[in-house]
FIKOL-406564 format. One record per residue (C-alpha): residue number from 1; x, y, z. Coordinates in pm, whole numbers. Example, Ala and Ser with C-alpha at 12.3 -4.5 7.8 and 13.67 -1.06 7.14 Angstrom:
<sites>
{1; {1230; -450; 780}};
{2; {1367; -106; 714}};
</sites>
This chain:
<sites>
{1; {1567; -9279; 8273}};
{2; {1889; -9148; 8129}};
{3; {1962; -8774; 8118}};
{4; {2197; -8809; 7821}};
{5; {2126; -8630; 7494}};
{6; {1870; -8822; 7288}};
{7; {1985; -9009; 6981}};
{8; {2006; -8770; 6683}};
{9; {1671; -8750; 6512}};
{10; {1570; -9114; 6532}};
{11; {1282; -9296; 6701}};
{12; {1316; -9656; 6815}};
{13; {1044; -9910; 6880}};
{14; {1067; -10273; 6985}};
{15; {773; -10498; 6893}};
{16; {745; -10824; 7081}};
{17; {489; -11047; 7246}};
{18; {326; -11386; 7217}};
{19; {346; -11588; 6898}};
{20; {18; -11556; 6711}};
{21; {-77; -11229; 6879}};
{22; {-24; -11010; 6573}};
{23; {342; -10918; 6541}};
{24; {337; -10953; 6162}};
{25; {38; -10722; 6136}};
{26; {209; -10471; 6363}};
{27; {525; -10485; 6151}};
{28; {333; -10420; 5828}};
{29; {146; -10134; 5989}};
{30; {466; -9970; 6110}};
{31; {614; -10003; 5761}};
{32; {311; -9822; 5621}};
{33; {368; -9550; 5879}};
{34; {721; -9494; 5749}};
{35; {919; -9698; 6002}};
{36; {1223; -9897; 5894}};
{37; {1128; -10242; 6022}};
{38; {1369; -10528; 6093}};
{39; {1222; -10866; 6181}};
{40; {1388; -11111; 6421}};
{41; {1719; -10929; 6444}};
{42; {1952; -11091; 6701}};
{43; {1933; -10881; 7018}};
{44; {2306; -10809; 7016}};
{45; {2273; -10636; 6677}};
{46; {1990; -10400; 6771}};
{47; {2217; -10128; 6906}};
{48; {2432; -10148; 6594}};
{49; {2122; -10117; 6375}};
{50; {2000; -9812; 6564}};
{51; {2343; -9649; 6553}};
{52; {2360; -9700; 6175}};
{53; {2013; -9553; 6138}};
{54; {2107; -9246; 6340}};
{55; {2405; -9190; 6109}};
{56; {2191; -9205; 5793}};
{57; {2150; -8824; 5791}};
{58; {1774; -8821; 5791}};
{59; {1722; -9110; 5549}};
{60; {1612; -9329; 5840}};
{61; {1427; -9150; 6118}};
{62; {1225; -9435; 6273}};
{63; {1351; -9788; 6340}};
{64; {1129; -10071; 6463}};
{65; {1269; -10409; 6563}};
{66; {1036; -10709; 6578}};
{67; {1153; -10975; 6822}};
{68; {1030; -11318; 6926}};
{69; {1147; -11622; 7119}};
{70; {1337; -11763; 6821}};
{71; {1630; -11552; 6940}};
{72; {1846; -11730; 7195}};
{73; {1873; -11580; 7543}};
{74; {1580; -11370; 7429}};
{75; {1453; -11202; 7744}};
{76; {1787; -11137; 7911}};
{77; {1955; -11003; 7596}};
{78; {1662; -10791; 7487}};
{79; {1612; -10638; 7831}};
{80; {1979; -10546; 7841}};
{81; {1968; -10395; 7493}};
{82; {1662; -10186; 7577}};
{83; {1837; -10050; 7886}};
{84; {2149; -9978; 7680}};
{85; {1952; -9785; 7418}};
{86; {1777; -9590; 7690}};
{87; {2111; -9502; 7847}};
{88; {2228; -9368; 7510}};
{89; {1925; -9141; 7487}};
{90; {1725; -9327; 7225}};
{91; {1444; -9413; 7468}};
{92; {1291; -9707; 7279}};
{93; {920; -9771; 7308}};
{94; {826; -10133; 7366}};
{95; {503; -10268; 7220}};
{96; {390; -10601; 7366}};
{97; {118; -10800; 7190}};
{98; {-76; -11072; 7366}};
{99; {-400; -11269; 7345}};
{100; {-586; -11521; 7554}};
{101; {-474; -11882; 7538}};
{102; {-794; -12008; 7376}};
{103; {-769; -11745; 7101}};
{104; {-405; -11833; 7036}};
{105; {-492; -12201; 7015}};
{106; {-758; -12128; 6754}};
{107; {-521; -11913; 6552}};
{108; {-249; -12178; 6546}};
{109; {-498; -12449; 6457}};
{110; {-635; -12233; 6176}};
{111; {-292; -12194; 6011}};
{112; {-193; -12553; 6103}};
{113; {144; -12455; 6244}};
{114; {323; -12560; 6558}};
{115; {422; -12322; 6835}};
{116; {795; -12232; 6846}};
{117; {816; -12349; 7210}};
{118; {591; -12651; 7175}};
{119; {863; -12906; 7110}};
{120; {721; -13256; 7151}};
{121; {449; -13135; 7384}};
{122; {104; -12990; 7335}};
{123; {28; -12656; 7173}};
{124; {-114; -12520; 7498}};
{125; {209; -12608; 7678}};
{126; {414; -12406; 7430}};
{127; {187; -12105; 7472}};
{128; {213; -12126; 7850}};
{129; {592; -12155; 7841}};
{130; {622; -11854; 7611}};
{131; {387; -11648; 7825}};
{132; {598; -11717; 8134}};
{133; {924; -11645; 7949}};
{134; {798; -11309; 7828}};
{135; {641; -11199; 8155}};
{136; {932; -10969; 8254}};
{137; {919; -10792; 7916}};
{138; {545; -10750; 7940}};
{139; {580; -10582; 8278}};
{140; {828; -10330; 8134}};
{141; {645; -10262; 7807}};
{142; {527; -9911; 7726}};
{143; {214; -10039; 7552}};
{144; {42; -10377; 7594}};
{145; {-225; -10466; 7339}};
{146; {-455; -10763; 7387}};
{147; {-555; -10865; 7036}};
{148; {-801; -11137; 7141}};
{149; {-1107; -10948; 7023}};
{150; {-944; -10711; 6773}};
{151; {-985; -10739; 6399}};
{152; {-682; -10667; 6182}};
{153; {-820; -10321; 6108}};
{154; {-880; -10245; 6475}};
{155; {-525; -10352; 6561}};
{156; {-386; -10130; 6285}};
{157; {-589; -9836; 6417}};
{158; {-447; -9878; 6768}};
{159; {-90; -9898; 6637}};
{160; {-145; -9592; 6420}};
{161; {-274; -9402; 6723}};
{162; {34; -9500; 6923}};
{163; {310; -9478; 6663}};
{164; {174; -9268; 6380}};
{165; {166; -8898; 6311}};
{166; {-69; -8664; 6128}};
{167; {66; -8813; 5805}};
{168; {-44; -9158; 5919}};
{169; {-408; -9057; 5885}};
{170; {-352; -8941; 5528}};
{171; {-460; -9125; 5216}};
{172; {-208; -9065; 4939}};
{173; {-410; -9019; 4623}};
{174; {-267; -9038; 4272}};
{175; {-496; -8902; 4000}};
{176; {-378; -9070; 3682}};
{177; {-490; -8959; 3337}};
{178; {-459; -9210; 3052}};
{179; {-570; -9289; 2699}};
{180; {-785; -9595; 2637}};
{181; {-608; -9661; 2309}};
{182; {-290; -9729; 2508}};
{183; {-458; -9970; 2749}};
{184; {-595; -9958; 3101}};
{185; {-355; -9875; 3388}};
{186; {-271; -10196; 3572}};
{187; {-235; -10030; 3912}};
{188; {-561; -9833; 3917}};
{189; {-798; -9881; 4212}};
{190; {-1080; -9694; 4040}};
{191; {-1124; -9617; 3669}};
{192; {-1350; -9345; 3531}};
{193; {-1428; -9287; 3163}};
{194; {-1474; -8923; 3054}};
{195; {-1526; -8997; 2686}};
{196; {-1886; -8883; 2736}};
{197; {-1754; -8527; 2699}};
{198; {-1695; -8371; 2352}};
{199; {-1341; -8430; 2227}};
{200; {-1128; -8115; 2173}};
{201; {-926; -8318; 1922}};
{202; {-1187; -8231; 1657}};
{203; {-1149; -7856; 1709}};
{204; {-855; -7736; 1496}};
{205; {-736; -7463; 1734}};
{206; {-741; -7707; 2030}};
{207; {-613; -8025; 1865}};
{208; {-244; -7959; 1928}};
{209; {-292; -7828; 2281}};
{210; {-336; -8042; 2594}};
{211; {-564; -8048; 2893}};
{212; {-305; -7843; 3079}};
{213; {-360; -7548; 2849}};
{214; {-624; -7300; 2958}};
{215; {-815; -7306; 2627}};
{216; {-861; -7683; 2641}};
{217; {-930; -7685; 3015}};
{218; {-1197; -7416; 2982}};
{219; {-1354; -7595; 2688}};
{220; {-1371; -7933; 2866}};
{221; {-1494; -7797; 3199}};
{222; {-1763; -7586; 3034}};
{223; {-1926; -7882; 2862}};
{224; {-2267; -8002; 2974}};
{225; {-2228; -8266; 3244}};
{226; {-1864; -8188; 3329}};
{227; {-1928; -7990; 3645}};
{228; {-2200; -8227; 3764}};
{229; {-1969; -8523; 3707}};
{230; {-1691; -8359; 3909}};
{231; {-1927; -8270; 4194}};
{232; {-2071; -8618; 4223}};
{233; {-1744; -8804; 4178}};
{234; {-1578; -8578; 4433}};
{235; {-1851; -8657; 4684}};
{236; {-1817; -9029; 4615}};
{237; {-1441; -9011; 4669}};
{238; {-1496; -8848; 5008}};
{239; {-1688; -9157; 5116}};
{240; {-1437; -9396; 4959}};
{241; {-1138; -9215; 5110}};
{242; {-1289; -9224; 5458}};
{243; {-1364; -9593; 5420}};
{244; {-1015; -9669; 5296}};
{245; {-865; -9493; 5597}};
{246; {-1086; -9698; 5831}};
{247; {-969; -10014; 5657}};
{248; {-602; -9913; 5683}};
{249; {-555; -9849; 5309}};
{250; {-321; -9555; 5267}};
{251; {-277; -9540; 4889}};
{252; {-543; -9480; 4623}};
{253; {-493; -9451; 4247}};
{254; {-776; -9290; 4052}};
{255; {-752; -9338; 3675}};
{256; {-933; -9094; 3446}};
{257; {-945; -9202; 3083}};
{258; {-1027; -9053; 2744}};
{259; {-935; -9168; 2395}};
{260; {-576; -9052; 2372}};
{261; {-499; -8927; 2723}};
{262; {-422; -8578; 2597}};
{263; {-725; -8350; 2637}};
{264; {-1033; -8451; 2839}};
{265; {-872; -8689; 3089}};
{266; {-590; -8443; 3156}};
{267; {-822; -8147; 3217}};
{268; {-1060; -8348; 3435}};
{269; {-772; -8504; 3634}};
{270; {-622; -8164; 3705}};
{271; {-955; -8024; 3824}};
{272; {-1040; -8331; 4031}};
{273; {-697; -8321; 4198}};
{274; {-747; -7951; 4276}};
{275; {-1074; -8029; 4452}};
{276; {-938; -8330; 4640}};
{277; {-638; -8130; 4762}};
{278; {-876; -7926; 4977}};
{279; {-996; -8237; 5159}};
{280; {-863; -8322; 5504}};
{281; {-684; -8655; 5513}};
{282; {-579; -8660; 5147}};
{283; {-239; -8589; 4991}};
{284; {-285; -8563; 4615}};
{285; {-57; -8578; 4314}};
{286; {-134; -8589; 3941}};
{287; {32; -8813; 3684}};
{288; {-40; -8791; 3310}};
{289; {61; -9132; 3181}};
{290; {12; -9082; 2811}};
{291; {67; -8713; 2767}};
{292; {318; -8662; 2483}};
{293; {283; -9005; 2330}};
{294; {117; -8874; 2017}};
</sites>
């Protein structure tokens, strides 16, 4: 390994392996983890890409390059590039994905596509040729994953363990208040209606205030059923959040609606977000879609 100074503040990963073994899934997972992913970049341009990333002054901190046998002189060029990056101090990590031949055959038959090295021959011949071509890279890889028996979610979990950080295990939750009279939010994962609570709109001293004001907030949260609703919904969201993380879902939008999106939904959203912020594995923000529209 090189003793030169590491590349300035940038991580580099190379994702390669057998066709049909899960490179696309790996690429999507790395994108979700905050990596800048480039698919099928010619090997001779990888160093240039990494150098540009290192000069981005913190905008790009992690670069992943996905490579396959569509690139000419694939193994020789890529091996040389990896050694060059290592000599410059970037120390790229190589992820190699593989699967058994019978599993790969089933996957190709399922999508009804030919193998890139099949030519005029049989599918199994193309798989064998690719396996032999990539053997040197496999032997040098930092991490080899056999995806034969892995579900998509299991593969994502392994990649997150290897290439993620504490932030990778976080579900980013947006608590979105809205008014039903302006329509349902199109991007909501879950919608909850809090119109079962008395409306501060009908109280003269509260009408012109919002759910952010203490008088309205105290009024809404003191109503019968408000605290019980928050307790039970909070508990439900703990279960949902844990399930989403297991399934690889990293973003969750919770919509809380009342009539105009000014009083009840705002107060409840603020309180729910406060409670969720104390949960491990959740990063929470609040958006009030319709506040100020009246």
